[in-house]
C-alpha positions in Angstrom: 20.0 -23.6 31.4 18.0 -26.1 29.3 14.6 -25.8 27.7 12.3 -28.7 26.8 9.9 -26.7 24.7 8.6 -28.4 21.6 8.4 -25.9 18.8 6.6 -26.1 15.5 8.2 -23.7 13.0 6.5 -22.4 9.9 9.2 -21.2 7.5 8.6 -19.0 4.5 11.6 -19.8 2.1 10.6 -16.8 -0.1 12.6 -14.6 2.3 15.7 -15.3 0.2 19.0 -17.1 0.4 20.7 -14.6 2.7 17.8 -14.8 5.2 17.8 -18.5 4.9 21.4 -18.6 6.1 20.4 -16.3 9.0 17.5 -18.7 9.8 19.9 -21.7 10.0 22.1 -19.8 12.5 19.0 -19.4 14.7 18.3 -23.1 14.4 21.8 -23.9 15.5 21.5 -21.7 18.5 18.0 -23.1 19.3 19.3 -26.7 19.2 21.9 -25.7 21.9 19.1 -24.7 24.3 17.7 -28.2 24.3 14.5 -27.4 22.5 13.1 -29.8 20.0 11.6 -28.5 16.8 9.8 -29.4 13.6 10.0 -27.3 10.4 7.4 -27.0 7.8 8.1 -24.8 4.7 5.3 -22.8 3.0 4.8 -23.6 -0.7 2.7 -20.7 -1.8 0.7 -17.7 -0.5 -1.9 -18.9 2.1 -0.1 -22.1 2.9 1.1 -20.7 6.3 -2.5 -20.4 7.3 -3.2 -24.0 6.3 -0.2 -25.2 8.3 -1.3 -23.3 11.4 -4.8 -24.8 11.1 -3.3 -28.2 11.2 -0.9 -27.8 14.2 -1.6 -30.1 17.2 -1.5 -28.0 20.4 -1.0 -31.2 22.4 2.1 -32.1 20.5 3.8 -28.6 20.6 4.3 -25.9 23.2 5.0 -23.0 20.8 4.3 -22.3 17.1 7.0 -20.1 15.6 6.8 -18.0 12.4 10.0 -17.7 10.4 9.1 -15.0 7.9 7.7 -11.5 7.6 4.6 -9.7 8.9 2.5 -11.2 6.0 3.4 -14.7 7.1 2.6 -13.9 10.7 -0.8 -12.6 9.6 -1.6 -15.9 7.8 -0.6 -17.9 10.9 -2.7 -15.9 13.4 -5.7 -16.4 11.1 -5.0 -20.1 11.0 -4.8 -20.2 14.8 -8.4 -19.1 15.3 -9.8 -21.6 17.8 -6.3 -23.1 18.6 -4.7 -22.2 21.9 -0.9 -22.2 21.4 1.6 -19.4 22.0 3.1 -17.7 18.9 6.8 -16.9 18.6 8.5 -14.7 15.9 11.6 -15.4 13.9 12.0 -12.2 11.9 12.9 -12.9 8.3 10.7 -10.3 6.5 11.2 -6.9 4.9 10.0 -4.6 7.8 9.5 -7.1 10.7 7.1 -4.7 12.4 5.7 -7.3 14.8 9.1 -8.3 15.9 10.1 -4.7 16.6 6.9 -4.1 18.5 7.6 -6.9 21.0 11.3 -5.9 21.4 12.6 -8.9 19.6 16.4 -8.9 19.0 17.7 -9.6 15.5 20.7 -11.5 16.8 20.4 -15.3 16.2 21.3 -16.4 19.7 18.9 -13.9 21.3 16.1 -15.0 19.0 16.8 -18.6 20.0 16.7 -17.5 23.7 13.3 -16.0 23.2 11.9 -19.1 21.6 13.3 -21.3 24.4 12.8 -19.1 27.5 10.5 -16.2 26.5 7.3 -15.6 28.3 3.9 -15.9 26.7 1.7 -12.9 27.1 -1.9 -12.4 26.0 -2.4 -9.8 23.2 -5.3 -8.0 21.8 -6.0 -8.8 18.1 -7.7 -6.6 15.6 -10.5 -7.9 13.3 -11.2 -6.4 9.8 -14.4 -8.0 8.5 -13.5 -11.0 10.8 -10.0 -11.2 9.4 -7.4 -11.1 12.2 -4.5 -8.6 12.2 -1.8 -7.8 14.8 -0.3 -4.4 13.9 -2.6 -2.3 11.7 -5.2 -2.0 9.1 -5.3 0.8 6.6 -7.2 2.2 3.6 -6.4 5.1 1.3 -2.8 5.9 0.5 -1.0 3.2 2.4 -3.3 0.4 1.1 -2.9 1.7 -2.5 0.9 1.5 -2.0 0.7 -2.1 -0.7 -1.6 -3.0 -3.6 0.6 -1.4 -6.2 4.1 -2.5 -5.0 6.0 -4.7 -7.4 6.8 -8.1 -5.8 9.9 -8.4 -8.1 11.3 -5.1 -7.0 10.4 -5.9 -3.4 12.4 -9.2 -3.6 15.5 -7.4 -4.8 15.3 -4.1 -3.0 13.3 -4.7 0.2 11.8 -1.5 1.7 12.9 0.6 -1.3 10.1 -1.0 -3.3 7.6 0.6 -1.0 9.3 4.0 -1.2 9.2 3.9 -5.0 5.5 2.9 -5.0 4.7 5.6 -2.5 6.3 8.2 -4.7 4.3 6.9 -7.7 1.0 7.0 -5.7 1.8 10.5 -4.4 2.3 11.8 -7.9 -0.3 9.9 -9.9 -2.8 8.4 -7.3 -6.4 9.4 -7.2 -7.4 9.8 -3.5 -11.1 9.7 -2.5 -12.8 10.6 0.7 -13.8 7.9 3.3 -16.5 8.0 5.8 -15.2 6.8 9.2 -17.4 5.9 12.1 -15.5 5.6 15.4 -17.7 4.3 18.3 -20.7 5.9 16.5 -19.1 9.3 15.9 -18.6 10.2 12.2 -15.4 11.6 10.6 -14.0 12.0 7.1 -10.5 11.3 5.8 -8.6 10.6 2.6 -6.5 7.9 4.4 -7.1 5.9 7.6 -4.7 3.7 9.6 -6.2 1.7 12.5 -3.4 0.9 14.8 -3.3 -2.1 17.2 0.5 -1.6 17.8 2.5 1.5 17.9 4.9 0.9 15.0 4.5 1.4 11.3 6.6 0.4 8.3 9.5 -0.9 10.5 10.9 1.0 13.5 8.8 4.2 13.0 6.3 5.0 15.7 3.0 6.1 14.2 0.7 5.8 17.3 2.7 6.0 20.5 -0.3 5.1 22.7 -1.2 1.9 20.8 -0.3 -1.4 22.4 -1.1 -5.1 22.2 -2.1 -4.8 25.8 -4.7 -2.1 25.2 -8.4 -2.6 24.8 -8.8 0.0 22.1 -7.4 1.1 18.8 -5.5 4.3 17.9 -7.0 5.6 14.7 -5.0 8.0 12.5 -7.1 10.1 10.1 -5.4 12.0 7.3 -7.4 14.6 5.5 -4.7 16.0 3.1 -3.9 14.6 -0.3 -1.3 15.3 -3.1 2.4 15.0 -3.2 3.3 17.7 -0.7 0.8 16.6 1.9 2.1 13.0 1.7 5.7 14.3 1.9 4.7 16.2 5.1 3.2 13.1 6.6 6.2 10.9 5.7 8.6 13.3 7.4 6.4 13.6 10.4 6.3 9.8 10.7 10.1 9.6 10.6 10.3 12.1 13.5 7.3 10.9 15.4 5.4 14.2 14.9 2.2 13.1 13.0 0.0 14.7 15.7 1.5 18.2 15.0 -0.3 18.6 11.7 -3.8 20.2 11.8 -5.0 17.9 9.0 -4.1 14.7 11.0 -6.1 13.4 14.0 -5.2 10.5 16.2 -8.3 9.2 18.0 -9.1 6.2 20.3 -11.9 3.7 19.7 -13.1 0.1 19.8 -15.6 -0.2 16.9 -14.7 1.4 13.5 -16.7 1.3 10.3 -15.1 2.7 7.1 -17.0 3.2 3.9 -16.2 5.0 0.6 -15.4 4.0 -2.9 -16.5 0.4 -3.4 -13.7 -2.1 -3.6 -11.1 0.3 -2.3 -8.4 -2.0 -0.9 -7.8 -2.6 2.8 -4.3 -3.7 4.0 -3.8 -5.6 7.2 -0.3 -6.1 8.5 1.1 -5.0 5.1 -1.0 -7.3 2.9 -4.2 -6.6 0.9 -6.9 -8.7 2.6 -10.3 -7.2 2.0 -12.0 -4.1 0.5 -14.4 -1.4 1.6 -16.7 -1.3 3.4 -14.9 -2.7 6.4 -15.9 -3.1 10.1 -13.0 -3.3 12.6 -13.2 -4.5 16.2 -11.1 -6.1 18.9 -10.6 -9.6 20.1 -9.0 -10.1 23.5 -7.5 -13.0 25.3 -7.5 -15.6 22.5 -3.9 -15.2 21.3 -0.6 -15.1 23.2 2.8 -14.1 21.9 6.2 -15.1 23.2 8.1 -12.0 24.3 11.9 -11.8 24.8 13.0 -12.8 28.3 14.4 -9.3 28.9 11.3 -7.4 27.6 9.5 -5.2 30.1 6.0 -6.3 31.1 
């Protein structure tokens, strides 16, 4: 079977030499499907957004992101107002979006997705009008993202986040947030607003969250300190967050979070804005290419 899709690929070379070799294996497999493709490399942070803004939807059938979740986030923000399906080539540290859509990590299967996968509309989150696909968070997880060493991340991958999480758990200074969910007020030390079910890789934080849903799943944490954070981490590993009395998982469409001014907000694993933040949903304006074998 042959595909005639025209694919514009945005490639983040910061993924490293090993992943670059993996990327070229995907390209070899993609060429065998009959697809044609153009590759543009990012030169610096923010460049993926610029490249996405410039793509011609009449010249290409698909825009593919070869990078991690942060690069994907840049691209979906660059695609505001541009109707072209998005495909994922997972080259990042956690690759949460790829796992959420059931993307394989085998080169020939990734190529098959790009060539023959089906485009499906997805719901996108907005944090102060900045788009995100998977999640937005403030409190502990945002402080970890803000504090992680990029040098250590480049050499150790996910371990960099573990080390920073331990540092934040031992020495961080948590503060209480005011969280309004569809007009109802809550308090929490940390908040994760989930548009997808996964967090930090293959862990499932919010089982009911979905790109096909018309509402967020909001996780409110009220505990703080090393042992509370250790409990939460173990519960996340075993998909048992909802068993703790100081954790609530709620549904909602409009969220407003306020607290300490300039407290960071992470979206899809990158610091993008600060408190206060308003979160809402955008439906029907972005579509994602799912693997051919993925269930509807």
